[in-house]
C-alpha positions as CSV (number, residue, x, y, z in Angstrom):
1,M,32.4,6.5,27.2
2,K,30.7,3.9,29.9
3,Y,29.8,0.8,29.2
4,E,29.6,-1.1,32.5
5,S,25.9,-1.1,32.6
6,E,26.6,-3.6,29.3
7,D,29.0,-5.7,31.2
8,A,26.7,-5.7,34.0
9,E,24.0,-7.0,31.9
10,A,25.8,-9.4,30.0
11,S,27.6,-10.7,33.0
12,S,24.0,-11.6,34.8
13,L,22.8,-13.4,31.8
14,P,22.1,-17.0,31.5
15,G,24.9,-18.8,30.3
16,R,27.3,-15.6,30.2
17,G,30.2,-15.1,32.6
18,P,33.3,-17.0,33.1
19,E,31.5,-20.1,34.8
20,R,29.3,-20.8,32.6
21,L,31.2,-20.3,29.0
22,S,32.5,-23.0,27.2
23,G,36.4,-23.6,27.7
24,S,37.5,-21.8,24.5
25,A,35.2,-18.6,25.1
26,A,36.8,-18.4,29.0
27,L,40.4,-19.3,27.5
28,A,39.9,-16.2,25.1
29,D,38.5,-13.9,28.1
30,R,41.2,-14.8,30.1
31,H,44.0,-14.5,27.1
32,V,42.6,-11.0,26.1
33,G,42.9,-10.2,30.1
34,N,46.3,-11.0,30.3
35,R,47.2,-9.3,27.0
36,I,45.6,-6.1,28.8
37,L,47.7,-6.3,31.5
38,E,50.9,-7.3,29.7
39,R,50.6,-3.8,27.5
40,R,49.3,-2.1,30.6
41,M,52.6,-3.1,32.3
42,T,55.1,-2.7,29.3
43,L,53.7,0.9,29.5
44,G,54.0,1.6,32.8
45,L,50.9,2.3,33.5
46,S,48.9,1.1,37.3
47,L,45.3,-0.6,37.1
48,Q,44.1,3.1,38.6
49,Q,45.5,5.1,35.3
50,L,44.2,2.3,32.9
51,A,40.8,2.4,34.8
52,A,40.8,6.2,34.4
53,L,41.7,6.1,30.6
54,I,38.9,3.8,29.8
55,G,36.0,5.1,32.1
56,V,35.6,2.6,34.5
57,T,36.4,1.9,38.0
58,Y,39.3,0.0,39.2
59,Q,37.7,-3.3,40.2
60,Q,36.1,-3.3,36.7
61,A,39.6,-3.1,35.0
62,H,40.9,-6.0,37.1
63,K,38.1,-8.3,36.3
64,Y,39.0,-7.4,32.4
65,E,42.6,-8.2,33.1
66,R,41.6,-11.4,35.1
67,G,39.4,-12.6,32.6
68,M,36.7,-12.5,34.9
69,N,34.1,-10.2,32.8
70,R,33.8,-10.3,29.1
71,I,34.6,-7.0,27.4
72,T,32.4,-5.9,25.1
73,A,33.8,-4.5,21.6
74,G,33.2,-0.8,21.8
75,R,35.3,-1.4,25.4
76,L,37.7,-3.3,23.9
77,Y,38.2,-0.5,21.1
78,D,38.7,2.2,23.9
79,I,41.3,0.1,25.6
80,S,43.1,-0.4,22.0
81,H,43.5,3.4,22.2
82,A,44.4,3.6,25.8
83,L,47.2,1.5,25.2
84,G,48.0,2.0,21.7
85,V,47.5,-1.0,19.9
86,P,45.0,-2.4,17.4
87,V,42.2,-4.5,18.5
88,S,43.8,-7.4,17.3
89,W,46.7,-7.4,19.2
90,F,45.0,-8.8,22.1
91,F,44.2,-11.9,20.1
92,E,47.5,-12.6,19.1
93,G,48.7,-15.9,20.2
94,L,45.1,-17.2,20.5
95,G,44.6,-20.1,18.4
96,G,43.1,-23.9,18.2
97,D,45.2,-25.6,20.8
98,A,47.0,-22.7,21.9
99,K,47.9,-22.7,26.1
100,L,47.4,-19.9,27.7
101,P,50.6,-18.3,28.8
102,E,50.9,-17.4,32.6
103,V,52.9,-14.3,33.4
104,S,55.7,-15.6,35.4
105,P,56.3,-13.6,38.9
106,R,59.9,-12.7,37.5
107,L,58.7,-11.1,34.1
108,R,55.7,-9.3,36.2
109,M,58.9,-7.9,38.7
110,S,60.7,-7.2,35.6
111,L,57.6,-4.9,34.0
112,E,57.5,-3.4,37.7
113,L,61.3,-2.6,37.6
114,A,61.1,-1.1,34.8
115,R,57.6,0.9,35.3
116,N,59.7,2.1,38.3
117,F,63.1,2.9,36.9
118,A,61.0,5.1,34.3
119,A,59.3,6.8,37.6
120,I,62.8,8.0,38.7
121,S,63.1,11.8,37.5
122,N,66.6,12.2,38.9
123,E,69.1,11.1,36.1
124,K,71.7,10.8,38.7
125,H,69.8,8.3,40.5
126,Q,68.7,6.2,37.6
127,E,72.4,5.8,36.7
128,A,73.2,5.2,40.5
129,L,70.6,2.4,40.0
130,S,71.8,1.2,36.6
131,Q,75.3,0.8,37.9
132,M,74.1,-1.2,40.9
133,A,72.3,-3.4,38.8
134,R,75.2,-4.1,36.5
135,A,77.3,-4.9,39.6
136,L,74.5,-7.0,41.1
137,A,74.4,-9.0,37.6
138,G,78.1,-9.5,37.3
139,Q,78.7,-10.8,40.8
140,R,76.0,-13.5,40.0
141,Q,77.9,-14.6,37.1
142,T,81.0,-14.7,38.7
143,E,79.3,-17.0,41.4
144,A,77.9,-19.0,38.9
145,E,81.4,-19.7,37.2
């Protein structure tokens, strides 16, 4: 289903779009976008793959994740199915005084590492990489002591 015309209309209307939204509406858009990013990375999907699953361009999916474009109800429904979570999952943690959690560079790197590890088809290569990670983690613990 294509909803891009709805998104374009919504962002071109007066009082719409992140720069014109109330603080709580813009926070909610960024929170939902951050949750989309979090789930996509957990599943090991690229932004291009997510865009294809929900029928939008890479650029549009990127804007959703950054909270730059508002997401229609129908589009959020499509995203929830593509990512295998209920629509309500995107709003978890969004409350009165809740601050938008930042995805740390370390978490991004960890999620990317997990995605890349899962993409390795050779089990021997996976085991070798796993052993190397254990050795490096052990070396770091020894250095800290």
